[in-house]
C-alpha positions as CSV (number, residue, x, y, z in Angstrom):
1,X,33.7,-15.3,-22.7
2,X,35.7,-17.5,-25.2
3,X,38.3,-18.2,-22.5
4,X,35.6,-19.2,-20.0
5,X,33.9,-21.5,-22.5
6,X,37.2,-23.3,-23.1
7,X,37.4,-23.9,-19.3
8,X,33.8,-25.1,-19.2
9,X,34.4,-27.6,-22.0
10,X,37.5,-28.8,-20.1
11,X,35.6,-29.0,-16.9
12,X,38.1,-26.7,-15.2
13,X,37.1,-25.0,-12.0
14,X,33.6,-25.7,-13.0
15,X,31.8,-23.8,-10.1
16,X,33.9,-20.7,-10.5
17,X,33.7,-20.8,-14.3
18,X,29.9,-21.0,-14.4
19,X,29.6,-18.1,-11.9
20,X,32.0,-16.0,-14.0
21,X,30.0,-16.7,-17.2
22,X,26.8,-15.7,-15.4
23,X,28.4,-12.4,-14.3
24,X,29.5,-11.6,-17.8
25,X,26.0,-12.3,-19.2
26,X,24.5,-9.9,-16.7
27,X,27.0,-7.2,-17.6
28,X,26.7,-7.7,-21.4
29,X,23.7,-9.7,-22.6
30,X,25.1,-9.8,-26.2
31,X,27.7,-12.3,-25.1
32,X,25.0,-14.9,-24.9
33,X,25.2,-15.4,-28.7
34,X,28.8,-16.5,-28.4
35,X,27.7,-19.2,-25.9
36,X,24.7,-20.3,-27.9
37,X,26.8,-20.8,-31.1
38,X,29.2,-23.2,-29.2
39,X,27.5,-26.6,-29.3
40,X,30.3,-28.3,-27.3
41,X,29.9,-25.7,-24.6
42,X,26.2,-26.2,-24.5
43,X,26.7,-29.9,-24.1
44,X,29.1,-29.3,-21.2
45,X,26.6,-27.0,-19.6
46,X,23.9,-29.7,-19.7
47,X,26.3,-32.2,-18.2
48,X,27.0,-29.8,-15.4
49,X,23.5,-30.6,-14.1
50,X,25.0,-33.9,-13.0
51,X,28.0,-32.5,-11.1
52,X,28.6,-33.8,-7.6
53,X,28.9,-30.3,-6.3
54,X,25.5,-28.8,-5.3
55,X,26.5,-25.2,-6.0
56,X,27.7,-26.2,-9.5
57,X,24.3,-27.8,-10.3
58,X,22.6,-24.6,-9.0
59,X,24.7,-22.3,-11.2
60,X,24.2,-24.6,-14.2
61,X,20.5,-24.6,-13.8
62,X,20.2,-20.8,-13.5
63,X,22.5,-20.3,-16.5
64,X,20.3,-22.5,-18.7
65,X,17.4,-20.3,-17.8
66,X,19.4,-17.1,-18.3
67,X,20.4,-18.3,-21.8
68,X,16.7,-18.8,-22.7
69,X,17.2,-22.5,-23.2
70,X,14.3,-23.6,-20.9
71,X,11.9,-23.2,-23.8
72,X,13.8,-25.8,-25.8
73,X,12.4,-29.3,-25.2
74,X,15.8,-31.0,-24.7
75,X,16.9,-28.6,-21.9
76,X,13.5,-28.3,-20.3
77,X,13.4,-32.1,-19.9
78,X,16.9,-32.1,-18.5
79,X,15.9,-29.5,-16.0
80,X,12.8,-31.4,-14.9
81,X,14.7,-34.6,-14.6
82,X,17.4,-32.9,-12.5
83,X,14.8,-31.3,-10.3
84,X,13.1,-34.6,-9.7
85,X,16.4,-36.3,-8.7
86,X,17.7,-33.4,-6.7
87,X,18.2,-34.2,-3.0
88,X,19.9,-30.9,-1.8
89,X,17.0,-28.6,-0.9
90,X,18.7,-25.3,-1.6
91,X,19.3,-26.3,-5.2
92,X,15.7,-27.3,-6.1
93,X,14.5,-23.7,-6.4
94,X,17.1,-23.0,-9.1
95,X,15.7,-25.6,-11.5
96,X,12.2,-24.0,-11.2
97,X,13.6,-20.5,-11.7
98,X,15.2,-21.7,-14.9
99,X,12.0,-23.4,-16.0
100,X,10.1,-20.1,-15.5
101,X,11.9,-18.7,-18.5
102,X,10.1,-21.2,-20.7
103,X,7.0,-21.9,-18.7
104,X,4.7,-21.5,-21.7
105,X,6.4,-24.7,-23.1
106,X,5.4,-26.9,-20.2
107,X,3.2,-29.7,-21.2
108,X,0.0,-30.7,-19.3
109,X,1.8,-33.7,-17.8
110,X,4.7,-31.7,-16.7
111,X,2.5,-29.1,-15.0
112,X,0.6,-32.0,-13.3
113,X,3.9,-33.4,-11.9
114,X,4.9,-30.0,-10.6
115,X,1.4,-29.5,-9.1
116,X,1.7,-32.8,-7.3
117,X,5.0,-31.6,-5.7
118,X,3.2,-28.4,-4.6
119,X,0.4,-30.5,-3.0
120,X,3.0,-32.6,-1.3
121,X,4.7,-29.6,0.2
122,X,1.4,-28.2,1.5
123,X,0.4,-31.6,3.1
124,X,3.6,-32.3,5.0
125,X,5.6,-30.9,7.9
126,X,9.3,-30.0,7.6
127,X,12.0,-29.4,10.0
128,X,13.0,-25.9,10.9
129,X,16.4,-26.4,9.1
130,X,14.6,-27.3,5.9
131,X,11.7,-24.8,6.1
132,X,13.5,-21.9,4.5
133,X,14.4,-23.8,1.3
134,X,10.9,-25.5,1.2
135,X,9.2,-22.1,1.2
136,X,11.5,-20.9,-1.6
137,X,10.8,-24.0,-3.6
138,X,7.1,-23.6,-3.1
139,X,7.1,-20.0,-4.2
140,X,8.9,-21.0,-7.4
141,X,6.4,-23.8,-8.0
142,X,3.5,-21.3,-7.7
143,X,5.1,-19.0,-10.2
144,X,5.1,-22.0,-12.7
145,X,1.8,-23.7,-12.1
146,X,-0.2,-21.2,-9.9
147,X,-2.3,-21.9,-6.9
148,X,-5.3,-22.9,-8.9
149,X,-8.2,-20.6,-9.8
150,X,-8.3,-17.7,-7.4
151,X,-11.7,-17.1,-5.7
152,X,-12.2,-13.4,-5.1
153,X,-11.8,-12.5,-1.4
154,X,-14.9,-11.1,0.2
155,X,-14.5,-9.4,3.7
156,X,-17.0,-9.6,6.4
157,X,-16.6,-7.1,9.3
158,X,-16.2,-9.1,12.5
159,X,-18.5,-8.3,15.5
160,X,-16.3,-9.3,18.4
161,X,-12.7,-8.6,17.5
162,X,-11.0,-5.6,19.1
163,X,-10.2,-2.9,16.5
164,X,-7.1,-0.8,16.2
165,X,-8.0,2.6,14.8
166,X,-4.9,4.0,13.2
167,X,-4.5,7.8,12.8
168,X,-3.3,9.4,9.6
169,X,0.4,10.3,9.9
170,X,0.7,13.5,12.0
171,X,-3.0,13.6,12.9
172,X,-3.1,11.6,16.2
173,X,-4.5,14.5,18.2
174,X,-7.6,15.2,16.1
175,X,-8.5,11.5,16.3
176,X,-7.8,11.4,20.0
177,X,-10.1,14.5,20.5
178,X,-12.9,13.1,18.4
179,X,-12.8,9.8,20.4
180,X,-12.5,11.6,23.7
181,X,-15.6,13.7,22.8
182,X,-17.5,10.5,22.4
183,X,-16.4,9.1,25.8
184,X,-13.5,6.9,24.7
185,X,-10.8,7.3,27.3
186,X,-8.8,4.0,27.2
187,X,-6.8,2.1,24.6
188,X,-4.6,4.9,23.4
189,X,-1.1,3.9,22.3
190,X,1.7,4.9,20.0
191,X,0.3,2.8,17.1
192,X,-3.3,3.9,17.4
193,X,-6.4,3.5,19.6
194,X,-7.6,-0.1,20.5
195,X,-11.4,-0.2,20.6
196,X,-13.5,-3.0,21.9
197,X,-17.0,-4.1,21.3
198,X,-19.6,-1.4,21.8
199,X,-17.0,1.3,21.9
200,X,-16.1,0.7,18.2
201,X,-19.8,0.7,17.3
202,X,-20.2,4.2,18.8
203,X,-17.4,5.7,16.7
204,X,-17.2,3.6,13.5
205,X,-18.8,6.5,11.5
206,X,-15.7,8.7,12.0
207,X,-13.9,9.6,8.8
208,X,-10.6,11.0,10.3
209,X,-8.6,7.8,10.9
210,X,-6.3,6.4,8.3
211,X,-7.3,2.7,8.5
212,X,-8.4,-0.1,10.8
213,X,-6.6,-3.2,12.0
214,X,-8.4,-6.1,13.7
215,X,-6.7,-7.9,16.6
216,X,-6.2,-11.7,16.1
217,X,-6.2,-13.4,19.5
218,X,-3.0,-14.9,20.8
219,X,0.6,-14.2,21.8
220,X,3.4,-15.1,19.4
221,X,7.1,-15.6,20.1
222,X,8.1,-16.2,16.4
223,X,11.2,-18.1,17.3
224,X,12.6,-20.6,14.9
225,X,11.7,-23.5,17.2
226,X,8.1,-22.4,17.7
227,X,7.2,-20.8,14.4
228,X,5.6,-23.8,12.8
229,X,3.6,-24.8,15.8
230,X,2.5,-21.3,16.6
231,X,1.0,-20.8,13.2
232,X,-0.6,-24.2,13.0
233,X,-2.1,-24.2,16.5
234,X,-3.0,-20.5,16.7
235,X,-6.2,-18.6,15.7
236,X,-4.6,-17.0,12.7
237,X,-5.9,-19.2,10.0
238,X,-9.3,-19.8,11.7
239,X,-9.8,-16.1,12.1
240,X,-8.9,-15.3,8.5
241,X,-11.3,-18.0,7.4
242,X,-14.1,-16.3,9.4
243,X,-13.3,-12.9,8.1
244,X,-13.0,-13.8,4.4
245,X,-14.8,-15.8,1.9
246,X,-12.5,-16.9,-1.0
247,X,-8.7,-16.8,-1.4
248,X,-6.9,-14.0,0.5
249,X,-3.6,-12.6,-0.8
250,X,-1.6,-11.3,2.2
251,X,1.6,-9.4,2.9
252,X,3.3,-9.8,6.2
253,X,5.0,-7.0,8.2
254,X,7.1,-7.2,11.4
255,X,7.2,-4.1,13.7
256,X,10.1,-4.0,16.2
257,X,12.9,-1.8,17.2
258,X,16.3,-2.5,15.7
259,X,17.1,-4.1,12.3
260,X,14.3,-5.6,10.3
261,X,14.5,-9.4,10.1
262,X,13.8,-10.0,6.4
263,X,14.4,-13.7,6.7
264,X,11.8,-14.1,9.5
265,X,9.2,-12.2,7.4
266,X,9.8,-14.5,4.5
267,X,9.5,-17.6,6.7
268,X,6.3,-16.2,8.3
269,X,4.8,-15.5,5.0
270,X,5.8,-18.8,3.5
271,X,4.6,-20.9,6.4
272,X,1.3,-19.1,6.6
273,X,0.6,-19.7,2.9
274,X,1.8,-23.3,3.1
275,X,-0.3,-24.2,6.1
276,X,-3.4,-22.4,4.9
277,X,-4.4,-25.2,2.5
278,X,-4.7,-22.8,-0.4
279,X,-6.7,-20.2,1.5
280,X,-3.8,-17.7,1.6
281,X,-1.8,-16.4,-1.4
282,X,1.1,-13.9,-1.7
283,X,0.6,-12.1,-5.0
284,X,-0.7,-8.7,-6.1
285,X,-3.3,-7.4,-5.8
286,X,-3.3,-7.9,-2.1
287,X,-6.4,-8.2,0.0
288,X,-5.0,-7.8,3.5
289,X,-1.9,-7.2,5.5
290,X,-0.7,-9.0,8.6
291,X,1.1,-6.9,11.1
292,X,3.1,-8.4,14.0
293,X,4.0,-5.8,16.7
294,X,6.7,-6.5,19.2
295,X,5.4,-5.9,22.8
296,X,7.3,-4.4,25.6
297,X,6.6,-7.5,27.7
298,X,8.1,-9.7,25.0
299,X,6.5,-11.6,22.1
300,X,4.2,-10.2,19.5
301,X,0.6,-9.3,19.0
302,X,-1.0,-9.7,15.6
303,X,-3.4,-7.5,13.6
304,X,-4.9,-8.0,10.2
305,X,-5.6,-4.9,8.0
306,X,-8.2,-5.4,5.3
307,X,-7.3,-3.4,2.2
308,X,-10.6,-3.6,0.3
309,X,-13.4,-2.9,2.8
310,X,-13.0,0.9,3.5
311,X,-16.1,2.5,2.0
312,X,-15.6,6.0,3.4
313,X,-14.2,7.6,0.3
314,X,-15.6,5.6,-2.6
315,X,-16.5,8.9,-4.4
316,X,-12.7,9.7,-4.7
317,X,-12.3,7.9,-8.1
318,X,-10.6,10.6,-10.0
319,X,-7.5,12.0,-8.4
320,X,-4.8,14.5,-9.5
321,X,-1.3,14.7,-8.1
322,X,-2.3,17.9,-6.4
323,X,-5.6,16.5,-5.0
324,X,-6.0,16.7,-1.2
325,X,-6.2,13.3,0.4
326,X,-9.7,12.5,1.6
327,X,-8.7,11.7,5.1
328,X,-6.8,15.0,5.5
329,X,-9.9,16.8,4.1
330,X,-12.0,15.0,6.7
331,X,-9.6,16.0,9.5
332,X,-9.7,19.7,8.4
333,X,-13.5,19.6,8.4
334,X,-13.5,18.0,11.8
335,X,-11.1,20.6,13.2
336,X,-13.3,23.6,12.1
337,X,-16.6,21.9,13.2
338,X,-17.3,24.5,16.0
339,X,-17.2,27.3,13.4
340,X,-19.3,25.9,10.5
341,X,-23.1,26.1,10.0
342,X,-25.7,23.7,8.7
343,X,-27.2,24.3,5.3
344,X,-24.6,26.9,4.5
345,X,-23.6,28.2,1.1
346,X,-20.0,27.1,0.8
347,X,-17.4,27.7,-1.8
348,X,-13.8,26.4,-2.4
349,X,-11.8,29.0,-4.4
350,X,-9.0,26.5,-5.2
351,X,-11.1,23.3,-5.3
352,X,-9.1,20.9,-7.4
353,X,-11.4,17.8,-7.7
354,X,-13.6,19.0,-4.8
355,X,-12.5,16.6,-2.0
356,X,-12.4,19.3,0.7
357,X,-16.0,20.4,-0.2
358,X,-17.1,16.8,0.0
359,X,-15.7,16.3,3.5
360,X,-17.1,19.7,4.6
361,X,-20.5,18.5,3.5
362,X,-20.0,15.2,5.4
363,X,-19.2,17.1,8.6
364,X,-22.4,19.2,8.4
365,X,-24.8,19.2,5.5
366,X,-24.6,22.2,3.1
367,X,-27.2,24.0,1.1
368,X,-25.1,25.0,-1.9
369,X,-21.6,24.1,-2.9
370,X,-19.4,25.9,-5.5
371,X,-16.0,24.6,-6.6
372,X,-13.7,27.0,-8.5
373,X,-10.5,26.0,-10.2
374,X,-8.3,27.0,-13.2
375,X,-7.6,23.4,-14.2
376,X,-10.1,22.0,-16.7
377,X,-8.8,18.5,-15.8
378,X,-9.6,19.0,-12.1
379,X,-13.0,20.4,-12.8
380,X,-13.9,17.4,-15.0
381,X,-12.6,15.0,-12.3
382,X,-14.5,16.8,-9.6
383,X,-17.8,16.6,-11.5
384,X,-17.4,12.9,-11.9
385,X,-16.6,12.4,-8.2
386,X,-19.5,14.5,-7.1
387,X,-21.8,12.4,-9.4
388,X,-20.4,9.3,-7.8
389,X,-21.2,10.6,-4.4
390,X,-24.7,11.7,-5.4
391,X,-24.0,15.4,-4.4
392,X,-24.7,18.5,-6.4
393,X,-21.6,20.7,-6.7
394,X,-21.3,23.7,-9.0
395,X,-17.9,23.3,-10.6
396,X,-16.6,26.5,-12.3
397,X,-13.6,26.6,-14.6
398,X,-12.3,30.0,-13.7
399,X,-9.7,31.9,-11.7
400,X,-10.6,32.4,-8.0
401,X,-10.0,36.1,-8.4
402,X,-12.4,36.6,-11.3
403,X,-15.3,34.6,-9.7
404,X,-18.5,36.6,-8.8
405,X,-21.8,35.6,-7.4
406,X,-25.1,37.4,-7.0
407,X,-25.8,35.7,-3.7
408,X,-23.0,35.9,-1.0
409,X,-21.6,32.8,0.7
410,X,-21.6,31.7,4.3
411,X,-18.2,30.0,4.1
412,X,-15.1,29.8,2.1
413,X,-13.0,26.7,2.7
414,X,-9.8,26.2,0.7
415,X,-6.4,24.6,0.7
416,X,-4.3,27.5,-0.7
417,X,-1.9,26.8,-3.5
418,X,1.8,26.3,-2.9
419,X,3.6,29.6,-3.3
420,X,7.1,28.4,-2.4
421,X,8.5,29.2,-5.9
422,X,6.9,32.7,-6.0
423,X,8.9,35.8,-5.1
424,X,7.8,38.1,-2.3
425,X,6.1,40.5,-4.8
426,X,4.0,37.7,-6.3
427,X,3.0,36.3,-2.9
428,X,1.9,39.8,-1.7
429,X,-0.1,40.3,-4.9
430,X,-1.8,36.9,-4.4
431,X,-2.9,37.6,-0.9
432,X,-4.0,41.1,-1.8
433,X,-6.3,39.6,-4.4
434,X,-7.4,36.9,-1.9
435,X,-8.3,39.5,0.7
436,X,-10.4,41.4,-1.8
437,X,-12.2,38.2,-3.1
438,X,-12.8,37.1,0.5
439,X,-14.5,40.4,1.3
440,X,-16.4,40.4,-1.9
441,X,-18.1,37.0,-1.9
442,X,-18.7,36.5,1.9
443,X,-21.9,37.7,3.6
444,X,-21.6,39.7,6.7
445,X,-20.6,37.3,9.5
446,X,-19.4,34.8,6.9
447,X,-16.2,32.8,7.6
448,X,-13.2,31.8,5.6
449,X,-11.1,28.7,6.4
450,X,-7.7,28.9,4.7
451,X,-5.1,26.1,5.0
452,X,-1.7,27.4,4.3
453,X,1.9,27.7,5.4
454,X,2.0,31.4,4.6
455,X,1.0,32.6,8.1
456,X,2.8,36.0,7.8
457,X,1.1,36.7,4.5
458,X,-2.3,35.8,5.8
459,X,-1.9,38.1,8.8
460,X,-0.7,40.9,6.6
461,X,-3.7,40.4,4.4
462,X,-6.1,40.7,7.3
463,X,-4.4,44.0,8.4
464,X,-4.7,45.4,4.9
465,X,-8.3,44.3,4.2
466,X,-10.9,46.4,5.9
467,X,-13.8,44.4,7.4
468,X,-12.0,41.0,7.6
469,X,-11.1,39.9,11.2
470,X,-8.9,37.2,12.5
471,X,-10.7,34.6,14.6
472,X,-8.3,31.7,15.2
473,X,-5.2,29.8,14.0
474,X,-5.2,26.0,14.2
475,X,-2.0,24.0,13.7
476,X,-2.8,21.4,11.0
477,X,0.4,19.7,10.2
478,X,4.2,20.4,10.6
479,X,4.1,23.3,8.1
480,X,0.6,24.5,7.7
481,X,-2.2,26.0,9.8
482,X,-5.9,26.6,9.3
483,X,-6.6,30.4,9.5
484,X,-10.2,31.2,10.4
485,X,-11.4,34.7,9.3
486,X,-14.7,36.5,9.6
487,X,-16.3,39.3,7.5
488,X,-17.5,42.0,9.9
489,X,-18.9,44.6,7.4
């Protein structure tokens, strides 16, 4: 560091010297003290902001920020002055990044000046060559002065936009079957099922899709030459304005074969935000996602995915790492729909927080629900979730194999625990106990629905347990199946 500081003070190979100093600081932050104690080097660094070489000015600005000097009045003012006088666009962002290290020291007047620049950017058009740097500058400005007070986004479901119903990963077929059963025969594609008008109204109560995306009218080429005009003259911003009240924070995704174009995504996001007049933001927490899909015929179609309006699983407020995802529980309940009964007494022997029971009850109303689990934390979470849903569930903190009931059950529905780490003796013992418990608590004609990857063990259990018959096996996902059993005697 000492050698580099000597070169800095002598103005030798200034660009390379500043870059080397920044590299050393990143590798060893303690070397900053050496620099900060050298007043002559600090003076040379400040003078570097006036260099004729743009990359030197950029490195000098960033280094001032990395040394923590932006909070010092002298250096903050020098950065602001250099920013105001800078004519090379790719450098302007660097002054703002440096200022961010001391943003709390910005005066009201300084913030006002930066806000005026932000307004100027939003009110003017820029060439395609300049746009990348303008977007970067704007983002840095927002990090310093913000977008103004953010008005909470409120989503209103549209009545006339086509809806893409996207299946949960690996569960396209159950969704396709559910839609086909309701007369939907068109709109199926690799990314989901496109539903229009009255078709969507007929199936919007389904719980087995992953999420919805709404089609924004228009075709988009997204080329560098057309990007600005396509955004400004399309229905993107008017549609979002109709869908949302308030400020909407969005993330942009580009779906196409081949390598992802990160620069195009940044430009898309930046231009959308710049042209929205403050309507759109790009900061967590996000309210929506914009998805551009490459079409076989060329160009892109655009969908907006709201992130805050899905009300299907509002009860699922307390989750454990082992909890079943609500949409998967809904899929399982839908798959066994032909075997379940209304107003049944239902029990989950390995209930966790009770999600599978909740979705079984949604598929067809139950009379009584019992949830058994050895985890006190899961039982507590499940009770709170059931209360949030307004459903009565009897949570029991106990092992599945010690549970008993005076009145038998019509159904057992359970996602069996993962036994991968168990040896063959332990697995056999588990299923021996499961067979006995199944026979003990089911009524005659009662059914058990077990989700597991241990197909061989389940079949061995059925052979060894008198009075328990195999009815069906349904493939659930890549590794697991639903085994449907019935108590005969």
